[in-house]
LOMARKOL-688937 format. One line per 2 residues: their letters; for each residue x, y, z of N, C-alpha, C. Coordinates in Angstrom, 2 decimals, decimal comma. Example, Ala and Ser with C-alpha at 12.3 -4.5 7.8 and 13.67 -1.06 7.14 Angstrom:
2
as> 13,19 -5,69 7,80 12,30 -4,50 7,80 13,20 -3,30 7,80 ~ 12,85 -2,25 7,08 13,67 -1,06 7,14 12,90 0,03 7,87
***
This chain:
77
mm> 19,46 -23,94 -13,26 19,18 -24,00 -14,68 17,82 -23,36 -14,99 ~ 16,83 -23,73 -14,19 15,49 -23,21 -14,43 15,43 -21,71 -14,16
tg> 16,17 -21,25 -13,16 16,19 -19,81 -12,86 16,77 -19,03 -14,03 ~ 17,86 -19,52 -14,61 18,46 -18,86 -15,77 17,50 -18,80 -16,94
fl> 16,79 -19,89 -17,18 15,82 -19,92 -18,26 14,71 -18,89 -18,04 ~ 14,22 -18,80 -16,82 13,17 -17,83 -16,51 13,68 -16,39 -16,63
lv> 14,93 -16,16 -16,25 15,50 -14,82 -16,38 15,67 -14,42 -17,84 ~ 16,02 -15,37 -18,70 16,12 -15,08 -20,14 14,74 -14,73 -20,70
il> 13,72 -15,45 -20,27 12,36 -15,14 -20,71 11,96 -13,74 -20,22 ~ 12,29 -13,41 -18,98 11,98 -12,09 -18,45 12,71 -10,99 -19,22
ag> 13,97 -11,23 -19,57 14,72 -10,25 -20,36 14,07 -10,05 -21,73 ~ 13,60 -11,13 -22,35 12,91 -11,01 -23,63 11,63 -10,20 -23,52
ic> 10,89 -10,41 -22,45 9,67 -9,62 -22,23 10,01 -8,15 -22,05 ~ 11,10 -7,87 -21,34 11,53 -6,47 -21,18 11,89 -5,84 -22,52
wi> 12,58 -6,60 -23,39 12,93 -6,06 -24,71 11,68 -5,83 -25,55 ~ 10,69 -6,67 -25,41 9,42 -6,44 -26,12 8,80 -5,14 -25,64
gi> 8,82 -4,90 -24,32 8,28 -3,65 -23,77 9,03 -2,43 -24,29 ~ 10,35 -2,53 -24,40 11,14 -1,42 -24,93 10,76 -1,16 -26,39
gv> 10,62 -2,22 -27,16 10,23 -2,05 -28,57 8,87 -1,39 -28,72 ~ 7,94 -1,79 -27,88 6,60 -1,20 -27,92 6,66 0,28 -27,56
sv> 7,43 0,61 -26,51 7,50 2,02 -26,11 8,19 2,87 -27,16 ~ 9,22 2,35 -27,84 9,89 3,10 -28,90 8,93 3,33 -30,06
si> 8,16 2,32 -30,42 7,24 2,51 -31,54 6,11 3,48 -31,20 ~ 5,64 3,45 -29,95 4,59 4,40 -29,55 5,14 5,83 -29,55
ca> 6,37 6,00 -29,07 6,98 7,33 -29,07 7,15 7,85 -30,48 ~ 7,57 6,99 -31,41 7,75 7,41 -32,80 6,41 7,77 -33,44
kr> 5,38 6,98 -33,14 4,06 7,22 -33,74 3,45 8,52 -33,23 ~ 3,64 8,82 -31,94 3,04 10,02 -31,36 3,95 11,25 -31,44
gw> 5,18 11,06 -31,89 6,11 12,19 -32,01 6,70 12,64 -30,69 ~ 6,75 11,77 -29,71 7,31 12,12 -28,40 8,83 12,03 -28,43
ny> 9,46 12,77 -27,56 10,91 12,72 -27,41 11,26 11,45 -26,63 ~ 11,90 10,51 -27,30 12,19 9,23 -26,65 13,22 9,38 -25,54
dl> 14,12 10,36 -25,65 15,10 10,58 -24,59 14,42 10,91 -23,27 ~ 13,36 11,70 -23,32 12,61 12,03 -22,10 11,93 10,78 -21,53
vq> 11,31 10,00 -22,38 10,64 8,78 -21,93 11,66 7,81 -21,33 ~ 12,81 7,68 -21,96 13,86 6,79 -21,46 14,39 7,29 -20,11
gl> 14,56 8,60 -19,97 15,00 9,16 -18,70 14,01 8,90 -17,58 ~ 12,73 9,03 -17,87 11,71 8,74 -16,85 11,71 7,26 -16,48
ny> 11,96 6,40 -17,47 12,07 4,97 -17,17 13,26 4,69 -16,27 ~ 14,40 5,34 -16,53 15,57 5,17 -15,67 15,28 5,65 -14,26
fg> 14,57 6,75 -14,15 14,23 7,29 -12,84 13,34 6,32 -12,06 ~ 12,35 5,76 -12,75 11,47 4,78 -12,11 12,23 3,53 -11,69
aa> 13,15 3,07 -12,53 13,95 1,90 -12,19 14,86 2,19 -11,00 ~ 15,39 3,41 -10,93 16,25 3,79 -9,81 15,46 3,79 -8,50
ii> 14,22 4,23 -8,54 13,38 4,23 -7,34 13,10 2,79 -6,90 ~ 12,78 1,92 -7,85 12,54 0,52 -7,52 13,79 -0,11 -6,93
ca> 14,94 0,15 -7,53 16,20 -0,41 -7,02 16,53 0,14 -5,63 ~ 16,23 1,41 -5,39 16,49 1,98 -4,06 15,62 1,32 -3,01
vi> 14,37 1,03 -3,34 13,49 0,35 -2,39 14,01 -1,05 -2,10 ~ 14,43 -1,76 -3,14 15,00 -3,10 -2,94 16,28 -3,00 -2,11
ll> 17,08 -2,01 -2,38 18,34 -1,83 -1,67 18,11 -1,54 -0,19 ~ 17,11 -0,73 0,11 16,82 -0,41 1,51 16,33 -1,63 2,29
ss> 15,73 -2,59 1,59 15,27 -3,79 2,27 16,34 -4,88 2,29 ~ 17,52 -4,60 1,74 18,60 -5,59 1,68 19,24 -5,78 3,04
at> 19,80 -6,97 3,25 20,44 -7,28 4,54 21,82 -6,63 4,67 ~ 22,54 -6,45 3,55 23,88 -5,84 3,59 23,93 -4,66 2,63
pq> 23,42 -3,51 3,04 23,34 -2,37 2,12 24,66 -1,66 1,87 ~ 25,70 -1,90 2,67 26,94 -1,14 2,51 27,57 -1,37 1,13
ad> 27,76 -2,60 0,75 28,37 -2,90 -0,55 27,40 -2,59 -1,69 ~ 26,12 -2,78 -1,46 25,13 -2,56 -2,51 24,99 -1,09 -2,89
wr> 25,18 -0,18 -1,96 25,05 1,25 -2,25 26,08 1,71 -3,26 ~ 27,30 1,15 -3,19 28,34 1,54 -4,17 27,93 1,11 -5,57
vf> 27,41 -0,09 -5,71 26,97 -0,57 -7,01 25,79 0,27 -7,51 ~ 24,86 0,57 -6,62 23,70 1,38 -6,99 24,15 2,77 -7,47
al> 25,07 3,40 -6,75 25,56 4,73 -7,12 26,27 4,70 -8,47 ~ 27,09 3,69 -8,70 27,79 3,60 -9,99 26,81 3,38 -11,14
nc> 25,78 2,59 -10,92 24,78 2,39 -11,96 24,00 3,67 -12,25 ~ 23,69 4,44 -11,22 23,00 5,72 -11,42 23,87 6,69 -12,21
lg> 25,15 6,75 -11,86 26,06 7,63 -12,59 26,20 7,18 -14,05 ~ 26,26 5,90 -14,28 26,32 5,39 -15,65 25,06 5,72 -16,44
gl> 23,91 5,62 -15,80 22,66 5,98 -16,47 22,59 7,45 -16,79 ~ 23,07 8,29 -15,89 23,09 9,74 -16,15 24,02 10,06 -17,31
rc> 25,16 9,40 -17,34 26,14 9,65 -18,40 25,57 9,23 -19,75 ~ 24,92 8,07 -19,80 24,37 7,59 -21,07 23,22 8,47 -21,55
sa> 22,41 8,98 -20,63 21,28 9,79 -21,05 21,71 11,20 -21,43 ~ 22,91 11,63 -21,04 23,39 12,97 -21,36 23,97 13,05 -22,76
e> 24,26 11,91 -23,37 24,89 11,94 -24,72 23,93 12,15 -25,82
***
């Protein structure tokens, strides 16, 4: 129960960060698609590091690859 509560708080903090980055991009006239793509790239690197340290990487690589493909598809639209 406590873990779920903490994860909801963490998700809220992440949404606050996204809102701040969108407003900064709008204020400075930056292309938000580029900023979002760089964020996806950074998240993919972090996930790959976590995946490499995982005990069972075989099943996790398929999920990681599908998430990367989904991120590429969403950023291409």
